[in-house]
All heavy atoms as a GROMACS GRO file, in nm:
protein
  601
    1GLN      N    1   2.926 -14.529  -9.343
    1GLN     CA    2   2.878 -14.637  -9.427
    1GLN      C    3   2.900 -14.604  -9.574
    1GLN      O    4   2.934 -14.692  -9.652
    1GLN     CB    5   2.732 -14.664  -9.400
    1GLN     CG    6   2.707 -14.732  -9.268
    1GLN     CD    7   2.559 -14.753  -9.240
    1GLN    OE1    8   2.474 -14.689  -9.300
    1GLN    NE2    9   2.529 -14.844  -9.149
    2LEU      N   10   2.878 -14.476  -9.610
    2LEU     CA   11   2.896 -14.437  -9.749
    2LEU      C   12   3.043 -14.450  -9.790
    2LEU      O   13   3.073 -14.496  -9.900
    2LEU     CB   14   2.845 -14.295  -9.772
    2LEU     CG   15   2.851 -14.243  -9.915
    2LEU    CD1   16   2.778 -14.336 -10.012
    2LEU    CD2   17   2.792 -14.103  -9.922
    3THR      N   18   3.133 -14.412  -9.701
    3THR     CA   19   3.276 -14.425  -9.730
    3THR      C   20   3.314 -14.572  -9.750
    3THR      O   21   3.389 -14.604  -9.843
    3THR     CB   22   3.360 -14.363  -9.616
    3THR    OG1   23   3.323 -14.225  -9.602
    3THR    CG2   24   3.507 -14.373  -9.644
    4ALA      N   25   3.260 -14.659  -9.668
    4ALA     CA   26   3.287 -14.803  -9.684
    4ALA      C   27   3.230 -14.854  -9.816
    4ALA      O   28   3.295 -14.933  -9.886
    4ALA     CB   29   3.227 -14.880  -9.566
    5TYR      N   30   3.112 -14.807  -9.851
    5TYR     CA   31   3.049 -14.845  -9.978
    5TYR      C   32   3.136 -14.801 -10.096
    5TYR      O   33   3.162 -14.880 -10.188
    5TYR     CB   34   2.909 -14.782  -9.986
    5TYR     CG   35   2.842 -14.797 -10.120
    5TYR    CD1   36   2.792 -14.920 -10.162
    5TYR    CD2   37   2.827 -14.686 -10.204
    5TYR    CE1   38   2.730 -14.932 -10.285
    5TYR    CE2   39   2.764 -14.699 -10.327
    5TYR     CZ   40   2.716 -14.822 -10.367
    5TYR     OH   41   2.655 -14.835 -10.488
    6LEU      N   42   3.182 -14.677 -10.092
    6LEU     CA   43   3.267 -14.627 -10.200
    6LEU      C   44   3.400 -14.701 -10.206
    6LEU      O   45   3.451 -14.729 -10.314
    6LEU     CB   46   3.289 -14.476 -10.184
    6LEU     CG   47   3.165 -14.389 -10.204
    6LEU    CD1   48   3.194 -14.244 -10.170
    6LEU    CD2   49   3.109 -14.402 -10.344
    7SER      N   50   3.455 -14.734 -10.091
    7SER     CA   51   3.580 -14.812 -10.087
    7SER      C   52   3.562 -14.948 -10.153
    7SER      O   53   3.649 -14.994 -10.227
    7SER     CB   54   3.628 -14.831  -9.943
    7SER     OG   55   3.667 -14.708  -9.888
    8ASP      N   56   3.447 -15.009 -10.128
    8ASP     CA   57   3.418 -15.139 -10.191
    8ASP      C   58   3.407 -15.125 -10.343
    8ASP      O   59   3.459 -15.209 -10.418
    8ASP     CB   60   3.288 -15.198 -10.137
    8ASP     CG   61   3.301 -15.250  -9.994
    8ASP    OD1   62   3.416 -15.266  -9.947
    8ASP    OD2   63   3.196 -15.272  -9.931
    9ILE      N   64   3.341 -15.020 -10.387
    9ILE     CA   65   3.327 -14.998 -10.532
    9ILE      C   66   3.463 -14.974 -10.596
    9ILE      O   67   3.493 -15.028 -10.702
    9ILE     CB   68   3.231 -14.880 -10.559
    9ILE    CG1   69   3.089 -14.921 -10.522
    9ILE    CG2   70   3.238 -14.838 -10.705
    9ILE    CD1   71   2.988 -14.810 -10.537
   10ILE      N   72   3.546 -14.894 -10.531
   10ILE     CA   73   3.680 -14.867 -10.583
   10ILE      C   74   3.760 -14.996 -10.591
   10ILE      O   75   3.827 -15.023 -10.693
   10ILE     CB   76   3.752 -14.761 -10.496
   10ILE    CG1   77   3.685 -14.625 -10.513
   10ILE    CG2   78   3.900 -14.754 -10.530
   10ILE    CD1   79   3.728 -14.520 -10.412
   11ALA      N   80   3.752 -15.078 -10.488
   11ALA     CA   81   3.824 -15.207 -10.488
   11ALA      C   82   3.776 -15.297 -10.601
   11ALA      O   83   3.857 -15.362 -10.669
   11ALA     CB   84   3.807 -15.276 -10.354
   12LYS      N   85   3.646 -15.299 -10.626
   12LYS     CA   86   3.592 -15.379 -10.736
   12LYS      C   87   3.641 -15.328 -10.871
   12LYS      O   88   3.672 -15.407 -10.960
   12LYS     CB   89   3.439 -15.378 -10.731
   12LYS     CG   90   3.383 -15.461 -10.618
   12LYS     CD   91   3.231 -15.453 -10.612
   12LYS     CE   92   3.180 -15.526 -10.490
   12LYS     NZ   93   3.035 -15.512 -10.474
   13ARG      N   94   3.648 -15.194 -10.886
   13ARG     CA   95   3.697 -15.138 -11.012
   13ARG      C   96   3.845 -15.170 -11.033
   13ARG      O   97   3.889 -15.186 -11.144
   13ARG     CB   98   3.676 -14.987 -11.018
   13ARG     CG   99   3.532 -14.945 -11.037
   13ARG     CD  100   3.477 -15.000 -11.169
   13ARG     NE  101   3.357 -14.936 -11.210
   13ARG     CZ  102   3.235 -14.969 -11.170
   13ARG    NH1  103   3.220 -15.066 -11.084
   13ARG    NH2  104   3.128 -14.907 -11.215
   14ARG      N  105   3.919 -15.176 -10.923
   14ARG     CA  106   4.061 -15.212 -10.934
   14ARG      C  107   4.074 -15.358 -10.978
   14ARG      O  108   4.160 -15.392 -11.058
   14ARG     CB  109   4.132 -15.190 -10.801
   14ARG     CG  110   4.162 -15.047 -10.776
   14ARG     CD  111   4.259 -15.027 -10.660
   14ARG     NE  112   4.294 -14.886 -10.654
   14ARG     CZ  113   4.261 -14.804 -10.556
   14ARG    NH1  114   4.195 -14.849 -10.451
   14ARG    NH2  115   4.297 -14.677 -10.561
   15ALA      N  116   3.991 -15.444 -10.922
   15ALA     CA  117   3.997 -15.587 -10.954
   15ALA      C  118   3.943 -15.615 -11.094
   15ALA      O  119   3.995 -15.701 -11.166
   15ALA     CB  120   3.918 -15.666 -10.850
   16GLU      N  121   3.839 -15.541 -11.131
   16GLU     CA  122   3.775 -15.559 -11.262
   16GLU      C  123   3.752 -15.423 -11.325
   16GLU      O  124   3.644 -15.365 -11.310
   16GLU     CB  125   3.643 -15.634 -11.246
   16GLU     CG  126   3.657 -15.773 -11.188
   16GLU     CD  127   3.522 -15.839 -11.162
   16GLU    OE1  128   3.422 -15.798 -11.224
   16GLU    OE2  129   3.518 -15.929 -11.078
   17PRO      N  130   3.853 -15.367 -11.394
   17PRO     CA  131   3.840 -15.233 -11.454
   17PRO      C  132   3.723 -15.225 -11.552
   17PRO      O  133   3.688 -15.322 -11.618
   17PRO     CB  134   3.972 -15.214 -11.526
   17PRO     CG  135   4.067 -15.308 -11.459
   17PRO     CD  136   3.984 -15.425 -11.417
   18THR      N  137   3.661 -15.108 -11.555
   18THR     CA  138   3.550 -15.083 -11.645
   18THR      C  139   3.578 -14.960 -11.729
   18THR      O  140   3.666 -14.880 -11.696
   18THR     CB  141   3.419 -15.062 -11.566
   18THR    OG1  142   3.440 -14.954 -11.473
   18THR    CG2  143   3.379 -15.187 -11.491
   19ASP      N  144   3.502 -14.946 -11.835
   19ASP     CA  145   3.520 -14.833 -11.927
   19ASP      C  146   3.411 -14.728 -11.899
   19ASP      O  147   3.324 -14.704 -11.982
   19ASP     CB  148   3.513 -14.882 -12.071
   19ASP     CG  149   3.548 -14.774 -12.172
   19ASP    OD1  150   3.619 -14.679 -12.134
   19ASP    OD2  151   3.503 -14.784 -12.287
   20ASP      N  152   3.414 -14.672 -11.780
   20ASP     CA  153   3.319 -14.568 -11.742
   20ASP      C  154   3.393 -14.464 -11.660
   20ASP      O  155   3.514 -14.474 -11.639
   20ASP     CB  156   3.199 -14.626 -11.667
   20ASP     CG  157   3.239 -14.704 -11.541
   20ASP    OD1  158   3.355 -14.693 -11.497
   20ASP    OD2  159   3.153 -14.774 -11.487
   21ILE      N  160   3.323 -14.362 -11.614
   21ILE     CA  161   3.388 -14.252 -11.542
   21ILE      C  162   3.453 -14.302 -11.413
   21ILE      O  163   3.564 -14.261 -11.379
   21ILE     CB  164   3.289 -14.135 -11.513
   21ILE    CG1  165   3.360 -14.016 -11.450
   21ILE    CG2  166   3.176 -14.180 -11.422
   21ILE    CD1  167   3.447 -13.941 -11.543
   22LEU      N  168   3.388 -14.392 -11.344
   22LEU     CA  169   3.444 -14.446 -11.221
   22LEU      C  170   3.571 -14.526 -11.250
   22LEU      O  171   3.674 -14.509 -11.183
   22LEU     CB  172   3.342 -14.533 -11.149
   22LEU     CG  173   3.384 -14.599 -11.019
   22LEU    CD1  174   3.442 -14.497 -10.921
   22LEU    CD2  175   3.268 -14.671 -10.957
   23GLY      N  176   3.567 -14.608 -11.352
   23GLY     CA  177   3.685 -14.684 -11.390
   23GLY      C  178   3.800 -14.594 -11.431
   23GLY      O  179   3.916 -14.620 -11.397
   24ALA      N  180   3.769 -14.487 -11.502
   24ALA     CA  181   3.872 -14.392 -11.545
   24ALA      C  182   3.935 -14.320 -11.426
   24ALA      O  183   4.057 -14.299 -11.422
   24ALA     CB  184   3.813 -14.291 -11.643
   25LEU      N  185   3.853 -14.282 -11.329
   25LEU     CA  186   3.906 -14.214 -11.210
   25LEU      C  187   3.996 -14.306 -11.128
   25LEU      O  188   4.102 -14.265 -11.081
   25LEU     CB  189   3.791 -14.161 -11.124
   25LEU     CG  190   3.716 -14.040 -11.179
   25LEU    CD1  191   3.588 -14.016 -11.101
   25LEU    CD2  192   3.805 -13.917 -11.178
   26VAL      N  193   3.953 -14.429 -11.111
   26VAL     CA  194   4.034 -14.526 -11.035
   26VAL      C  195   4.164 -14.553 -11.109
   26VAL      O  196   4.272 -14.555 -11.048
   26VAL     CB  197   3.955 -14.656 -11.009
   26VAL    CG1  198   4.044 -14.764 -10.951
   26VAL    CG2  199   3.837 -14.628 -10.917
   27ALA      N  200   4.157 -14.570 -11.241
   27ALA     CA  201   4.278 -14.595 -11.320
   27ALA      C  202   4.374 -14.476 -11.311
   27ALA      O  203   4.496 -14.495 -11.296
   27ALA     CB  204   4.241 -14.624 -11.465
   28ALA      N  205   4.322 -14.356 -11.319
   28ALA     CA  206   4.406 -14.236 -11.309
   28ALA      C  207   4.473 -14.229 -11.174
   28ALA      O  208   4.592 -14.197 -11.163
   28ALA     CB  209   4.322 -14.111 -11.335
   29ARG      N  210   4.400 -14.260 -11.069
   29ARG     CA  211   4.457 -14.260 -10.933
   29ARG      C  212   4.568 -14.364 -10.923
   29ARG      O  213   4.675 -14.339 -10.867
   29ARG     CB  214   4.346 -14.289 -10.832
   29ARG     CG  215   4.390 -14.347 -10.701
   29ARG     CD  216   4.448 -14.245 -10.607
   29ARG     NE  217   4.481 -14.311 -10.481
   29ARG     CZ  218   4.596 -14.297 -10.420
   29ARG    NH1  219   4.689 -14.220 -10.467
   29ARG    NH2  220   4.620 -14.360 -10.307
   30ASP      N  221   4.546 -14.482 -10.980
   30ASP     CA  222   4.644 -14.589 -10.970
   30ASP      C  223   4.767 -14.565 -11.057
   30ASP      O  224   4.876 -14.607 -11.021
   30ASP     CB  225   4.579 -14.723 -11.004
   30ASP     CG  226   4.476 -14.764 -10.899
   30ASP    OD1  227   4.474 -14.704 -10.789
   30ASP    OD2  228   4.397 -14.856 -10.927
   31GLU      N  229   4.748 -14.497 -11.169
   31GLU     CA  230   4.862 -14.466 -11.257
   31GLU      C  231   4.954 -14.362 -11.196
   31GLU      O  232   5.074 -14.367 -11.216
   31GLU     CB  233   4.811 -14.419 -11.393
   31GLU     CG  234   4.752 -14.528 -11.478
   31GLU     CD  235   4.685 -14.476 -11.604
   31GLU    OE1  236   4.707 -14.359 -11.641
   31GLU    OE2  237   4.609 -14.554 -11.664
   32ASP      N  238   4.896 -14.265 -11.125
   32ASP     CA  239   4.975 -14.159 -11.064
   32ASP      C  240   4.919 -14.128 -10.925
   32ASP      O  241   4.838 -14.035 -10.910
   32ASP     CB  242   4.975 -14.034 -11.152
   32ASP     CG  243   5.063 -13.923 -11.097
   32ASP    OD1  244   5.135 -13.946 -10.996
   32ASP    OD2  245   5.060 -13.813 -11.154
   33PRO      N  246   4.963 -14.200 -10.824
   33PRO     CA  247   4.911 -14.181 -10.689
   33PRO      C  248   4.935 -14.041 -10.631
   33PRO      O  249   4.871 -14.003 -10.534
   33PRO     CB  250   4.983 -14.286 -10.606
   33PRO     CG  251   5.030 -14.388 -10.704
   33PRO     CD  252   5.054 -14.313 -10.832
   34THR      N  253   5.025 -13.965 -10.692
   34THR     CA  254   5.049 -13.829 -10.643
   34THR      C  255   4.948 -13.729 -10.698
   34THR      O  256   4.938 -13.618 -10.648
   34THR     CB  257   5.192 -13.782 -10.679
   34THR    OG1  258   5.206 -13.774 -10.821
   34THR    CG2  259   5.297 -13.875 -10.622
   35ALA      N  260   4.875 -13.769 -10.800
   35ALA     CA  261   4.779 -13.678 -10.863
   35ALA      C  262   4.656 -13.654 -10.775
   35ALA      O  263   4.603 -13.544 -10.769
   35ALA     CB  264   4.736 -13.731 -10.999
   36ILE      N  265   4.612 -13.759 -10.709
   36ILE     CA  266   4.492 -13.751 -10.626
   36ILE      C  267   4.504 -13.857 -10.516
   36ILE      O  268   4.548 -13.968 -10.541
   36ILE     CB  269   4.364 -13.772 -10.712
   36ILE    CG1  270   4.237 -13.754 -10.629
   36ILE    CG2  271   4.365 -13.903 -10.784
   36ILE    CD1  272   4.109 -13.755 -10.711
   37THR      N  273   4.466 -13.821 -10.396
   37THR     CA  274   4.473 -13.917 -10.286
   37THR      C  275   4.351 -14.009 -10.290
   37THR      O  276   4.252 -13.981 -10.358
   37THR     CB  277   4.477 -13.846 -10.150
   37THR    OG1  278   4.352 -13.781 -10.128
   37THR    CG2  279   4.591 -13.746 -10.142
   38GLU      N  280   4.357 -14.116 -10.213
   38GLU     CA  281   4.244 -14.208 -10.205
   38GLU      C  282   4.122 -14.135 -10.146
   38GLU      O  283   4.009 -14.154 -10.192
   38GLU     CB  284   4.281 -14.328 -10.118
   38GLU     CG  285   4.187 -14.444 -10.129
   38GLU     CD  286   4.198 -14.521 -10.261
   38GLU    OE1  287   4.292 -14.502 -10.337
   38GLU    OE2  288   4.105 -14.601 -10.285
   39GLY      N  289   4.146 -14.050 -10.047
   39GLY     CA  290   4.037 -13.973  -9.988
   39GLY      C  291   3.974 -13.877 -10.087
   39GLY      O  292   3.852 -13.859 -10.089
   40GLU      N  293   4.057 -13.814 -10.169
   40GLU     CA  294   4.004 -13.723 -10.272
   40GLU      C  295   3.924 -13.801 -10.376
   40GLU      O  296   3.820 -13.753 -10.422
   40GLU     CB  297   4.118 -13.647 -10.338
   40GLU     CG  298   4.182 -13.545 -10.247
   40GLU     CD  299   4.312 -13.488 -10.302
   40GLU    OE1  300   4.382 -13.556 -10.382
   40GLU    OE2  301   4.344 -13.374 -10.264
   41LEU      N  302   3.970 -13.919 -10.410
   41LEU     CA  303   3.896 -14.003 -10.504
   41LEU      C  304   3.758 -14.036 -10.447
   41LEU      O  305   3.657 -14.024 -10.516
   41LEU     CB  306   3.974 -14.132 -10.534
   41LEU     CG  307   3.904 -14.236 -10.620
   41LEU    CD1  308   3.869 -14.179 -10.757
   41LEU    CD2  309   3.991 -14.360 -10.634
   42GLN      N  310   3.753 -14.072 -10.320
   42GLN     CA  311   3.624 -14.100 -10.256
   42GLN      C  312   3.535 -13.975 -10.254
   42GLN      O  313   3.414 -13.985 -10.278
   42GLN     CB  314   3.645 -14.151 -10.115
   42GLN     CG  315   3.698 -14.292 -10.108
   42GLN     CD  316   3.715 -14.342  -9.967
   42GLN    OE1  317   3.704 -14.266  -9.871
   42GLN    NE2  318   3.743 -14.471  -9.954
   43SER      N  319   3.594 -13.859 -10.231
   43SER     CA  320   3.517 -13.735 -10.229
   43SER      C  321   3.458 -13.704 -10.366
   43SER      O  322   3.343 -13.660 -10.377
   43SER     CB  323   3.605 -13.619 -10.184
   43SER     OG  324   3.640 -13.634 -10.049
   44VAL      N  325   3.535 -13.726 -10.470
   44VAL     CA  326   3.485 -13.702 -10.607
   44VAL      C  327   3.370 -13.798 -10.636
   44VAL      O  328   3.266 -13.757 -10.691
   44VAL     CB  329   3.598 -13.718 -10.711
   44VAL    CG1  330   3.544 -13.722 -10.852
   44VAL    CG2  331   3.700 -13.607 -10.696
   45LEU      N  332   3.386 -13.923 -10.600
   45LEU     CA  333   3.280 -14.022 -10.624
   45LEU      C  334   3.154 -13.987 -10.544
   45LEU      O  335   3.042 -14.001 -10.594
   45LEU     CB  336   3.328 -14.162 -10.589
   45LEU     CG  337   3.445 -14.214 -10.672
   45LEU    CD1  338   3.483 -14.355 -10.629
   45LEU    CD2  339   3.416 -14.208 -10.819
   46MET      N  340   3.172 -13.940 -10.422
   46MET     CA  341   3.058 -13.900 -10.341
   46MET      C  342   2.986 -13.781 -10.406
   46MET      O  343   2.862 -13.778 -10.411
   46MET     CB  344   3.103 -13.863 -10.199
   46MET     CG  345   2.988 -13.850 -10.102
   46MET     SD  346   3.039 -13.817  -9.932
   46MET     CE  347   3.146 -13.954  -9.897
   47ALA      N  348   3.061 -13.686 -10.457
   47ALA     CA  349   3.001 -13.570 -10.523
   47ALA      C  350   2.922 -13.612 -10.646
   47ALA      O  351   2.811 -13.563 -10.670
   47ALA     CB  352   3.109 -13.469 -10.561
   48ILE      N  353   2.977 -13.705 -10.723
   48ILE     CA  354   2.906 -13.755 -10.842
   48ILE      C  355   2.778 -13.826 -10.800
   48ILE      O  356   2.671 -13.805 -10.861
   48ILE     CB  357   2.997 -13.849 -10.924
   48ILE    CG1  358   3.111 -13.769 -10.988
   48ILE    CG2  359   2.917 -13.924 -11.029
   48ILE    CD1  360   3.218 -13.855 -11.052
   49LEU      N  361   2.785 -13.908 -10.698
   49LEU     CA  362   2.669 -13.981 -10.649
   49LEU      C  363   2.560 -13.886 -10.600
   49LEU      O  364   2.443 -13.897 -10.638
   49LEU     CB  365   2.710 -14.076 -10.536
   49LEU     CG  366   2.601 -14.160 -10.473
   49LEU    CD1  367   2.546 -14.260 -10.573
   49LEU    CD2  368   2.654 -14.232 -10.351
   50VAL      N  369   2.596 -13.790 -10.520
   50VAL     CA  370   2.500 -13.694 -10.465
   50VAL      C  371   2.441 -13.607 -10.576
   50VAL      O  372   2.321 -13.584 -10.580
   50VAL     CB  373   2.565 -13.608 -10.355
   50VAL    CG1  374   2.475 -13.493 -10.315
   50VAL    CG2  375   2.598 -13.694 -10.234
   51ALA      N  376   2.526 -13.562 -10.668
   51ALA     CA  377   2.477 -13.478 -10.777
   51ALA      C  378   2.375 -13.552 -10.863
   51ALA      O  379   2.272 -13.496 -10.901
   51ALA     CB  380   2.593 -13.431 -10.863
   52GLY      N  381   2.402 -13.678 -10.890
   52GLY     CA  382   2.308 -13.757 -10.970
   52GLY      C  383   2.177 -13.780 -10.898
   52GLY      O  384   2.069 -13.774 -10.956
   53TYR      N  385   2.184 -13.804 -10.769
   53TYR     CA  386   2.063 -13.827 -10.690
   53TYR      C  387   1.982 -13.699 -10.676
   53TYR      O  388   1.860 -13.698 -10.697
   53TYR     CB  389   2.098 -13.880 -10.550
   53TYR     CG  390   1.981 -13.877 -10.457
   53TYR    CD1  391   1.882 -13.974 -10.463
   53TYR    CD2  392   1.966 -13.773 -10.365
   53TYR    CE1  393   1.773 -13.970 -10.378
   53TYR    CE2  394   1.856 -13.769 -10.280
   53TYR     CZ  395   1.760 -13.867 -10.288
   53TYR     OH  396   1.651 -13.861 -10.205
   54GLU      N  397   2.048 -13.591 -10.639
   54GLU     CA  398   1.978 -13.465 -10.612
   54GLU      C  399   1.902 -13.415 -10.734
   54GLU      O  400   1.787 -13.375 -10.724
   54GLU     CB  401   2.077 -13.357 -10.565
   54GLU     CG  402   2.123 -13.375 -10.423
   54GLU     CD  403   2.013 -13.356 -10.320
   54GLU    OE1  404   1.925 -13.270 -10.340
   54GLU    OE2  405   2.016 -13.429 -10.221
   55THR      N  406   1.966 -13.416 -10.850
   55THR     CA  407   1.898 -13.365 -10.969
   55THR      C  408   1.776 -13.449 -11.003
   55THR      O  409   1.670 -13.394 -11.036
   55THR     CB  410   1.994 -13.359 -11.090
   55THR    OG1  411   2.052 -13.489 -11.110
   55THR    CG2  412   2.103 -13.257 -11.070
   56THR      N  413   1.789 -13.579 -10.993
   56THR     CA  414   1.675 -13.666 -11.023
   56THR      C  415   1.563 -13.648 -10.921
   56THR      O  416   1.447 -13.630 -10.957
   56THR     CB  417   1.721 -13.814 -11.025
   56THR    OG1  418   1.824 -13.827 -11.122
   56THR    CG2  419   1.606 -13.906 -11.059
   57ALA      N  420   1.598 -13.651 -10.794
   57ALA     CA  421   1.498 -13.639 -10.688
   57ALA      C  422   1.425 -13.504 -10.695
   57ALA      O  423   1.304 -13.497 -10.676
   57ALA     CB  424   1.563 -13.657 -10.551
   58ASN      N  425   1.499 -13.397 -10.721
   58ASN     CA  426   1.438 -13.265 -10.725
   58ASN      C  427   1.351 -13.243 -10.848
   58ASN      O  428   1.254 -13.167 -10.842
   58ASN     CB  429   1.547 -13.157 -10.720
   58ASN     CG  430   1.611 -13.147 -10.584
   58ASN    OD1  431   1.552 -13.181 -10.483
   58ASN    ND2  432   1.735 -13.103 -10.581
   59GLN      N  433   1.382 -13.307 -10.956
   59GLN     CA  434   1.306 -13.286 -11.078
   59GLN      C  435   1.186 -13.379 -11.093
   59GLN      O  436   1.090 -13.346 -11.161
   59GLN     CB  437   1.397 -13.301 -11.202
   59GLN     CG  438   1.499 -13.191 -11.215
   59GLN     CD  439   1.434 -13.054 -11.229
   59GLN    OE1  440   1.337 -13.036 -11.300
   59GLN    NE2  441   1.490 -12.956 -11.160
   60LEU      N  442   1.190 -13.493 -11.029
   60LEU     CA  443   1.085 -13.592 -11.047
   60LEU      C  444   0.946 -13.537 -11.014
   60LEU      O  445   0.851 -13.554 -11.092
   60LEU     CB  446   1.114 -13.715 -10.961
   60LEU     CG  447   1.034 -13.840 -10.990
   60LEU    CD1  448   1.048 -13.880 -11.135
   60LEU    CD2  449   1.078 -13.952 -10.900
   61GLY      N  450   0.932 -13.469 -10.902
   61GLY     CA  451   0.803 -13.410 -10.865
   61GLY      C  452   0.757 -13.306 -10.965
   61GLY      O  453   0.638 -13.298 -10.997
   62LYS      N  454   0.849 -13.226 -11.014
   62LYS     CA  455   0.814 -13.124 -11.114
   62LYS      C  456   0.766 -13.187 -11.243
   62LYS      O  457   0.673 -13.138 -11.307
   62LYS     CB  458   0.935 -13.034 -11.139
   62LYS     CG  459   0.971 -12.950 -11.019
   62LYS     CD  460   1.097 -12.869 -11.043
   62LYS     CE  461   1.137 -12.797 -10.916
   62LYS     NZ  462   1.265 -12.729 -10.929
   63PHE      N  463   0.830 -13.297 -11.283
   63PHE     CA  464   0.788 -13.365 -11.405
   63PHE      C  465   0.647 -13.421 -11.391
   63PHE      O  466   0.565 -13.409 -11.482
   63PHE     CB  467   0.884 -13.478 -11.441
   63PHE     CG  468   1.021 -13.431 -11.482
   63PHE    CD1  469   1.133 -13.508 -11.454
   63PHE    CD2  470   1.040 -13.312 -11.548
   63PHE    CE1  471   1.260 -13.467 -11.491
   63PHE    CE2  472   1.166 -13.268 -11.586
   63PHE     CZ  473   1.276 -13.347 -11.558
   64VAL      N  474   0.619 -13.481 -11.276
   64VAL     CA  475   0.485 -13.536 -11.252
   64VAL      C  476   0.382 -13.424 -11.253
   64VAL      O  477   0.275 -13.436 -11.314
   64VAL     CB  478   0.482 -13.615 -11.120
   64VAL    CG1  479   0.339 -13.654 -11.083
   64VAL    CG2  480   0.569 -13.738 -11.130
   65LEU      N  481   0.411 -13.312 -11.187
   65LEU     CA  482   0.319 -13.199 -11.185
   65LEU      C  483   0.292 -13.149 -11.326
   65LEU      O  484   0.177 -13.124 -11.364
   65LEU     CB  485   0.375 -13.085 -11.099
   65LEU     CG  486   0.289 -12.959 -11.093
   65LEU    CD1  487   0.153 -12.989 -11.032
   65LEU    CD2  488   0.361 -12.850 -11.015
   66CYS      N  489   0.396 -13.135 -11.406
   66CYS     CA  490   0.379 -13.089 -11.544
   66CYS      C  491   0.288 -13.183 -11.623
   66CYS      O  492   0.202 -13.139 -11.699
   66CYS     CB  493   0.514 -13.077 -11.614
   66CYS     SG  494   0.609 -12.934 -11.564
   67LEU      N  495   0.307 -13.312 -11.603
   67LEU     CA  496   0.223 -13.408 -11.674
   67LEU      C  497   0.078 -13.404 -11.626
   67LEU      O  498  -0.015 -13.416 -11.707
   67LEU     CB  499   0.279 -13.550 -11.659
   67LEU     CG  500   0.408 -13.576 -11.736
   67LEU    CD1  501   0.466 -13.712 -11.697
   67LEU    CD2  502   0.387 -13.568 -11.886
   68LEU      N  503   0.059 -13.385 -11.497
   68LEU     CA  504  -0.077 -13.377 -11.445
   68LEU      C  505  -0.147 -13.250 -11.491
   68LEU      O  506  -0.270 -13.248 -11.509
   68LEU     CB  507  -0.076 -13.386 -11.292
   68LEU     CG  508  -0.035 -13.522 -11.235
   68LEU    CD1  509  -0.022 -13.514 -11.084
   68LEU    CD2  510  -0.134 -13.630 -11.276
   69GLU      N  511  -0.073 -13.143 -11.510
   69GLU     CA  512  -0.132 -13.017 -11.559
   69GLU      C  513  -0.153 -13.018 -11.710
   69GLU      O  514  -0.224 -12.933 -11.762
   69GLU     CB  515  -0.040 -12.900 -11.521
   69GLU     CG  516  -0.038 -12.871 -11.373
   69GLU     CD  517   0.058 -12.760 -11.335
   69GLU    OE1  518   0.150 -12.729 -11.413
   69GLU    OE2  519   0.040 -12.702 -11.226
   70ARG      N  520  -0.095 -13.113 -11.778
   70ARG     CA  521  -0.107 -13.124 -11.924
   70ARG      C  522  -0.150 -13.266 -11.961
   70ARG      O  523  -0.068 -13.348 -12.003
   70ARG     CB  524   0.026 -13.089 -11.989
   70ARG     CG  525   0.067 -12.944 -11.964
   70ARG     CD  526   0.210 -12.920 -12.012
   70ARG     NE  527   0.250 -12.782 -11.988
   70ARG     CZ  528   0.297 -12.736 -11.873
   70ARG    NH1  529   0.309 -12.815 -11.769
   70ARG    NH2  530   0.332 -12.609 -11.861
   71PRO      N  531  -0.279 -13.295 -11.945
   71PRO     CA  532  -0.328 -13.431 -11.969
   71PRO      C  533  -0.296 -13.483 -12.110
   71PRO      O  534  -0.275 -13.603 -12.127
   71PRO     CB  535  -0.479 -13.421 -11.948
   71PRO     CG  536  -0.501 -13.294 -11.874
   71PRO     CD  537  -0.385 -13.205 -11.902
   72ASP      N  538  -0.291 -13.394 -12.207
   72ASP     CA  539  -0.259 -13.438 -12.342
   72ASP      C  540  -0.117 -13.494 -12.349
   72ASP      O  541  -0.091 -13.595 -12.416
   72ASP     CB  542  -0.275 -13.323 -12.442
   72ASP     CG  543  -0.184 -13.205 -12.411
   72ASP    OD1  544  -0.178 -13.164 -12.292
   72ASP    OD2  545  -0.120 -13.154 -12.504
   73GLN      N  546  -0.025 -13.433 -12.276
   73GLN     CA  547   0.114 -13.481 -12.275
   73GLN      C  548   0.126 -13.612 -12.194
   73GLN      O  549   0.204 -13.699 -12.230
   73GLN     CB  550   0.208 -13.375 -12.218
   73GLN     CG  551   0.217 -13.251 -12.305
   73GLN     CD  552   0.267 -13.282 -12.445
   73GLN    OE1  553   0.370 -13.348 -12.459
   73GLN    NE2  554   0.196 -13.235 -12.546
   74LEU      N  555   0.046 -13.622 -12.087
   74LEU     CA  556   0.045 -13.745 -12.008
   74LEU      C  557  -0.006 -13.859 -12.094
   74LEU      O  558   0.053 -13.969 -12.095
   74LEU     CB  559  -0.042 -13.727 -11.884
   74LEU     CG  560  -0.057 -13.850 -11.794
   74LEU    CD1  561   0.078 -13.898 -11.744
   74LEU    CD2  562  -0.150 -13.818 -11.678
   75GLN      N  563  -0.112 -13.835 -12.168
   75GLN     CA  564  -0.166 -13.938 -12.258
   75GLN      C  565  -0.064 -13.975 -12.365
   75GLN      O  566  -0.047 -14.092 -12.397
   75GLN     CB  567  -0.298 -13.891 -12.321
   75GLN     CG  568  -0.363 -13.995 -12.409
   75GLN     CD  569  -0.395 -14.122 -12.332
   75GLN    OE1  570  -0.436 -14.119 -12.217
   75GLN    NE2  571  -0.376 -14.235 -12.397
   76ARG      N  572   0.002 -13.877 -12.417
   76ARG     CA  573   0.106 -13.900 -12.519
   76ARG      C  574   0.219 -13.987 -12.463
   76ARG      O  575   0.268 -14.078 -12.531
   76ARG     CB  576   0.160 -13.768 -12.568
   76ARG     CG  577   0.252 -13.779 -12.683
   76ARG     CD  578   0.285 -13.640 -12.735
   76ARG     NE  579   0.383 -13.651 -12.839
   76ARG     CZ  580   0.467 -13.560 -12.874
   76ARG    NH1  581   0.464 -13.442 -12.813
   76ARG    NH2  582   0.554 -13.578 -12.970
   77LEU      N  583   0.258 -13.960 -12.339
   77LEU     CA  584   0.363 -14.040 -12.274
   77LEU      C  585   0.317 -14.183 -12.253
   77LEU      O  586   0.392 -14.277 -12.274
   77LEU     CB  587   0.400 -13.976 -12.139
   77LEU     CG  588   0.504 -14.051 -12.057
   77LEU    CD1  589   0.639 -14.056 -12.130
   77LEU    CD2  590   0.520 -13.986 -11.921
   78ARG      N  591   0.192 -14.199 -12.213
   78ARG     CA  592   0.137 -14.335 -12.192
   78ARG      C  593   0.136 -14.411 -12.323
   78ARG      O  594   0.162 -14.525 -12.334
   78ARG     CB  595  -0.005 -14.328 -12.136
   78ARG     CG  596  -0.007 -14.288 -11.992
   78ARG     CD  597  -0.149 -14.288 -11.940
   78ARG     NE  598  -0.152 -14.249 -11.801
   78ARG     CZ  599  -0.252 -14.184 -11.746
   78ARG    NH1  600  -0.359 -14.155 -11.816
   78ARG    NH2  601  -0.248 -14.151 -11.620
   0.00000   0.00000   0.00000
């Protein structure tokens, strides 16, 4: 399912190019198909997706704990 999702995103970027990392990767692949395969492009996008999720998910609990241990900082954030 994730591969199908990424394929859809790549197709959308091809149809409507964007000025972001995903758009740049798709454009680079399309400009020189020998530089990176479609499968490698999907793997890079999957790595970016997972890396972004993992760092956020792993840090969120720690941030909440820090705020709960420091009520003054929690109040400041509010």
